C-alpha positions in Angstrom: 24.3 -35.1 -13.2 22.6 -38.1 -11.3 18.9 -37.3 -11.2 17.9 -38.1 -7.6 14.0 -39.1 -8.2 13.3 -38.7 -4.1 13.7 -35.0 -4.1 10.8 -33.6 -2.4 9.0 -31.3 -4.4 6.3 -28.8 -3.2 2.9 -28.4 -5.1 2.3 -26.0 -6.8 0.5 -23.9 -5.2 2.7 -24.4 -2.0 5.0 -20.9 -1.6 8.1 -23.3 -1.4 7.7 -24.0 -5.4 9.4 -21.4 -7.0 11.8 -21.4 -4.2 12.9 -25.2 -4.3 14.2 -24.7 -8.3 16.2 -21.5 -6.5 17.7 -23.3 -3.3 21.3 -24.3 -4.6 22.0 -20.6 -6.4 20.3 -19.3 -3.1 22.7 -20.8 -0.6 26.3 -20.2 -2.7 24.7 -16.4 -2.9 25.0 -16.4 0.7 28.1 -18.1 1.4 31.1 -16.0 2.6 33.1 -16.1 -0.2 30.7 -15.1 -2.8 31.2 -11.1 -1.5 34.1 -11.0 -3.5 33.6 -13.5 -5.8 34.7 -11.4 -9.2 37.5 -10.2 -7.4 38.9 -13.2 -7.4 37.8 -15.1 -10.5 40.2 -11.8 -12.1 43.2 -13.5 -9.5 42.4 -16.6 -10.8 42.2 -15.7 -15.0 45.3 -13.7 -14.1 46.9 -16.6 -12.8 46.3 -19.2 -15.4 46.7 -17.0 -18.3 50.1 -15.2 -16.8 53.2 -17.5 -18.2 55.9 -16.7 -14.8 52.9 -15.6 -12.7 54.7 -15.5 -9.4 51.4 -16.4 -7.1 50.9 -18.1 -3.5 47.5 -17.8 -3.3 45.3 -20.4 -2.9 42.7 -20.6 -5.8 41.0 -23.8 -5.0 38.1 -22.4 -2.9 37.2 -19.9 -5.9 37.1 -23.2 -7.9 34.7 -25.3 -5.6 32.7 -22.1 -5.1 32.4 -22.0 -8.6 31.7 -25.1 -9.3 28.9 -24.7 -6.7 27.3 -21.7 -8.6 27.7 -24.7 -11.4 25.7 -26.6 -9.9 23.0 -24.9 -8.7 22.2 -23.2 -11.8 22.2 -26.5 -13.7 20.1 -28.0 -10.8 17.7 -24.8 -11.2 17.9 -25.7 -15.2 17.0 -29.5 -14.2 14.4 -29.0 -12.3 12.8 -26.5 -14.2 12.5 -29.0 -17.4 11.4 -32.0 -15.2 8.5 -30.4 -13.5 7.9 -28.3 -17.3 8.2 -24.7 -15.2 8.2 -21.1 -16.3 7.2 -18.1 -14.2 4.5 -16.4 -15.3 6.1 -13.3 -14.7 9.3 -14.2 -17.3 6.8 -13.3 -20.6 5.7 -10.2 -19.0 5.2 -7.8 -21.6 7.2 -4.2 -22.2 6.7 -1.4 -23.9 8.7 1.8 -24.3 7.5 4.5 -21.4 5.6 7.1 -23.2 6.7 9.8 -20.6 10.5 9.1 -20.7 12.6 12.1 -20.2 14.1 13.9 -23.5 17.8 13.4 -24.3 18.1 17.3 -23.7 16.4 17.3 -20.8 18.6 14.7 -19.1 20.6 15.5 -16.1 24.0 14.4 -16.3 23.5 11.2 -14.0 20.4 10.0 -16.2 22.1 7.5 -17.5 23.3 5.4 -14.7 20.7 6.2 -12.7 18.1 4.7 -15.5 19.4 1.4 -15.0 16.7 -1.2 -14.3 16.0 -1.7 -11.0 18.2 -5.1 -10.6 21.3 -4.7 -13.3 21.7 -1.3 -10.6 21.5 -3.0 -7.2 23.5 -6.0 -8.6 26.1 -4.0 -10.4 25.2 -6.3 -13.5 27.4 -5.4 -16.7 27.0 -9.0 -18.3 24.0 -9.9 -18.4 21.2 -8.1 -20.9 18.1 -6.9 -20.4 16.3 -9.8 -21.4 18.1 -12.4 -18.9 17.7 -9.3 -16.4 13.8 -9.6 -16.7 14.3 -13.8 -17.0 17.5 -14.7 -15.9 16.7 -18.5 -17.2 17.6 -17.5 -20.4 21.6 -16.9 -19.2 21.5 -20.1 -17.6 20.1 -21.3 -20.4 23.1 -19.7 -23.0 25.6 -20.4 -20.1 25.0 -24.0 -20.6 24.8 -24.0 -24.4 28.6 -23.3 -24.1 29.4 -26.4 -22.2 27.6 -29.3 -20.2 27.9 -29.3 -16.9 30.4 -31.6 -16.6 32.3 -29.9 -19.1 32.5 -27.5 -17.0 33.7 -29.0 -13.8 36.7 -30.5 -16.2 37.4 -27.3 -17.7 38.1 -25.5 -13.7 40.0 -28.2 -13.0 42.6 -27.5 -15.8 41.8 -23.7 -14.5 42.8 -24.5 -10.7 46.3 -26.6 -12.7 47.2 -24.0 -14.6 47.1 -21.5 -11.3 49.5 -23.2 -9.6 51.9 -23.4 -13.1 53.8 -20.6 -14.5 52.7 -21.6 -18.1 49.9 -19.7 -19.9 46.5 -22.7 -20.3 45.9 -20.8 -23.9 49.6 -22.2 -25.3 48.9 -25.9 -24.2 45.4 -26.1 -25.8 43.0 -26.8 -22.8 41.4 -23.1 -23.0 42.5 -21.5 -26.1 40.0 -18.1 -25.0 40.0 -18.1 -21.0 39.3 -13.9 -21.5 35.7 -15.6 -23.1 35.8 -18.2 -20.2 36.2 -15.4 -17.6 33.4 -13.5 -18.8 31.1 -16.9 -19.1 31.6 -16.7 -15.3 31.1 -13.7 -14.6 27.5 -13.9 -15.8 27.0 -16.6 -14.0 28.0 -14.4 -10.5 25.5 -11.9 -11.6 23.1 -14.8 -12.6 23.5 -15.8 -9.2 22.6 -12.8 -7.5 19.4 -12.8 -10.0 18.3 -16.0 -8.6 18.8 -15.0 -4.9 16.9 -11.6 -5.4 13.8 -13.8 -6.8 14.3 -16.8 -4.4 13.7 -14.1 -1.7 11.2 -11.2 -3.1 10.1 -12.9 -6.0 10.5 -9.6 -7.8 9.4 -9.7 -11.4 6.0 -10.6 -10.1 6.0 -6.9 -9.0 7.1 -6.0 -12.7 10.0 -5.8 -12.7 10.5 -1.9 -11.8 13.1 -0.3 -13.3 12.7 2.6 -10.3 13.4 0.4 -7.8 16.1 1.4 -6.4 14.8 5.1 -6.3 12.8 3.9 -3.7 15.7 2.4 -1.3 15.5 4.8 2.0 19.6 6.0 1.1 18.1 7.2 -2.7 15.8 9.9 -3.0 12.4 9.2 -3.2 10.3 9.6 0.7 6.3 10.3 0.3 6.0 8.1 -3.2 5.7 4.5 -0.8 6.2 1.9 -2.3 7.5 0.3 0.8 4.1 -0.4 2.1 2.1 -0.5 -1.1 4.1 -2.9 -3.4 3.0 -0.3 -5.8 5.9 1.3 -8.4 3.8 2.6 -10.6 3.7 6.5 -10.2 0.6 6.6 -12.3 -0.9 4.8 -9.4 0.1 7.0 -6.6 -1.6 10.3 -8.8 -4.5 8.4 -9.7 -5.2 8.1 -6.1 -4.4 11.8 -4.8 -7.0 12.5 -7.6 -9.4 11.0 -5.7 -9.3 13.0 -2.9 -8.4 16.6 -4.7 -9.3 18.3 -7.9 -6.6 20.5 -9.2 -8.4 23.8 -8.6 -8.7 21.9 -5.1 -4.4 21.3 -5.1 -3.6 25.1 -5.9 -5.9 26.9 -3.7 -4.3 25.2 -1.2 -1.1 25.3 -2.1 -1.6 29.5 -2.4 -3.1 29.7 1.2 0.0 27.8 2.5 2.5 30.2 0.5 0.8 33.1 1.9 0.6 31.9 5.3 4.6 31.3 5.0 4.9 34.9 3.5 3.3 37.1 6.2 4.1 37.6 9.9 0.0 37.7 10.7 -1.2 34.9 9.0 -1.1 31.5 10.1 -2.2 28.3 8.3 -5.5 28.4 10.6 -7.5 26.0 8.7 -7.9 23.2 10.6 -4.8 21.7 13.2 -1.1 21.9 12.1 -1.0 18.2 11.4 -3.7 18.7 8.0 -0.7 21.5 6.5 1.7 18.5 7.3 -0.6 15.9 5.6 -1.2 18.0 2.4 2.3 18.6 2.2 3.2 15.2 2.2 0.6 14.6 -0.6 2.3 17.4 -2.8 5.7 16.0 -2.4 4.1 12.3 -3.4 2.7 13.9 -6.6 6.2 15.9 -7.4 7.8 12.7 -6.4 5.2 10.6 -9.3 5.7 13.3 -11.8 9.3 13.1 -11.6 9.5 9.2 -11.0 7.2 8.6 -14.1 10.0 10.1 -16.4 12.6 7.7 -15.2 13.1 4.7 -17.1 13.0 3.8 -21.6 11.0 1.1 -20.3 7.9 -0.1 -18.3 5.9 -2.9 -18.1 2.9 -2.7 -20.3 -0.1 -3.3 -17.1 1.5 0.0 -16.0 -0.1 2.0 -18.7 -3.4 -0.5 -18.4 -5.7 1.1 -15.6 -7.5 -1.9 -15.5 -4.1 -3.6 -14.0 -4.3 -1.2 -11.3 -4.2 -2.3 -7.6 -6.6 -0.2 -6.5 -8.5 2.6 -9.4 -10.4 5.6 -7.9 -12.3 8.1 -9.4 -11.0 11.1 -10.4 -12.8 13.6 -7.6 -13.1 16.3 -10.8 -15.8 15.4 -13.3 -13.7 14.9 -17.0 -15.5 17.9 -18.7 -14.6 20.3 -15.6 -13.8 24.2 -16.9 -11.0 25.1 -14.7 -10.7 28.5 -12.8 -7.1 29.6 -14.1 -4.7 27.2 -15.6 -0.5 27.9 -15.6 0.5 26.2 -18.3 -0.5 26.6 -22.2 -3.0 24.6 -23.7 -0.1 22.9 -25.7 1.7 22.1 -22.7 -1.8 20.6 -21.9 -2.0 18.6 -25.1 1.3 17.3 -24.6 2.1 16.6 -21.3 5.1 14.0 -21.6 7.1 17.5 -23.3 6.1 19.5 -20.6 6.4 16.9 -17.7 10.1 15.9 -19.3 10.5 20.1 -19.2 9.4 20.6 -16.2 12.3 18.3 -15.0 14.8 19.1 -16.6 18.4 17.6 -15.7 17.4 18.4 -12.0 16.5 15.8 -9.4 13.8 16.3 -6.5 16.1 17.2 -3.4 16.1 21.3 -4.6 12.4 22.0 -4.9 11.6 20.0 -2.0 13.7 21.6 0.6 12.0 24.0 -0.7 8.4 23.0 0.2 9.7 22.0 3.9 11.3 25.1 4.4 7.9 27.1 3.4 5.6 24.2 5.8 8.2 25.3 8.3 6.9 29.1 8.1 3.7 28.4 7.7 3.4 27.4 11.0 4.8 30.5 12.8 4.6 34.2 12.8 7.9 35.4 14.5 9.3 35.0 10.8 9.0 35.1 6.8 11.5 33.5 4.4 13.7 35.6 2.8 12.5 34.3 -0.9 8.7 34.5 -1.3 9.4 31.0 -3.5 7.3 32.3 -6.4 8.9 30.7 -8.4 8.4 27.5 -6.5 4.8 28.1 -6.9 4.4 28.6 -10.1 6.4 25.2 -10.8 4.8 22.7 -8.4 1.0 24.3 -9.9 2.5 22.7 -13.2 3.2 20.2 -12.2 0.0 19.7 -10.4 -1.6 20.9 -13.8 0.2 18.7 -16.1 -0.6 15.3 -14.0 -4.1 16.2 -13.7 -4.6 15.4 -17.8 -2.1 12.7 -17.5 -4.2 11.0 -14.7 -7.9 12.8 -16.7 -6.4 10.6 -20.1 -5.3 7.1 -17.4 -9.4 7.8 -16.3 -11.1 7.7 -20.4 -8.8 5.1 -20.9 -10.5 3.1 -17.9 -13.9 4.3 -19.0 -13.5 3.4 -22.5 -12.6 -0.3 -21.4 -16.0 -0.3 -19.0 
């Protein structure tokens, strides 16, 4: 490909510096034909490999788009090599999630839900986890198969045989057309990743495996990553335990539930807004515990409190003696296993809905719930205790570093 030394290259500290590498792929991602490109590629593949395939479809538009994707990928590779550029996030370290839910405790949708964020969002099926985290590896692999000019020549033959009643494989132009098809599928998925990086530089945020859980139409409602850009549940837990001790949270829960279950008692510690705010904090903790068991791997720095965007000292002293425990000493001694069991084969919707009902009953005296929600009270207190143990361990690590 001809090099144009007059191309404008932003300065490295310019916001546009990363974007100029990805400009070609970004543009093609938003082309109207990209939306259905995988289906069109499969139709093209059937046309070039089948004998007597009767297909009146003009595949030239698909061929032209694939060529532009190839050109965009080559431009990205070429520019990065010329600039000797590697984004630091491509080398981000990952580690096994110590809280990953045990197989025996997982629900039926666990594995599908726990595809990495961009794999989930882009329905990526042909790139490895390493390539998703660093899509330039996939670009390099693509051009190891053929150089850019040979890819163009091969697609010219594909266009030719899409109009014939002969198989391209039989005439030696492409002996492995299904392999070519799979490579082009990978290119389509590379384009999605490049566009995501172009817009969001999302890899800088740790390529969150759980990012899709925070979408408005999914499951997380109070664990706010949208406004904070923090996808690490350990940080959210840390912030809450800076305002409350575990005992304070449990005492407030008992008062809240008692109010809900008595017609003569209504939440009166402060204005109703205080209970609503407390309800949201409890939901946040509940969701944080659930998110914590999702994802087989997490960025290494998620476990490093010195890397938290904002670390908070716990309100409760690490040596504090609790008034009473809902968990046994054995359960507190193995918080990862305990957390896995507490969220055994369940999502967050049911208990979260119950907590909303309890909120409603605690603010009225005309009715009481038919269900006293004793099991919910016990479970949420257990979750608070185990998350407090985990946060205390995080704080100890922070003190050791300091």
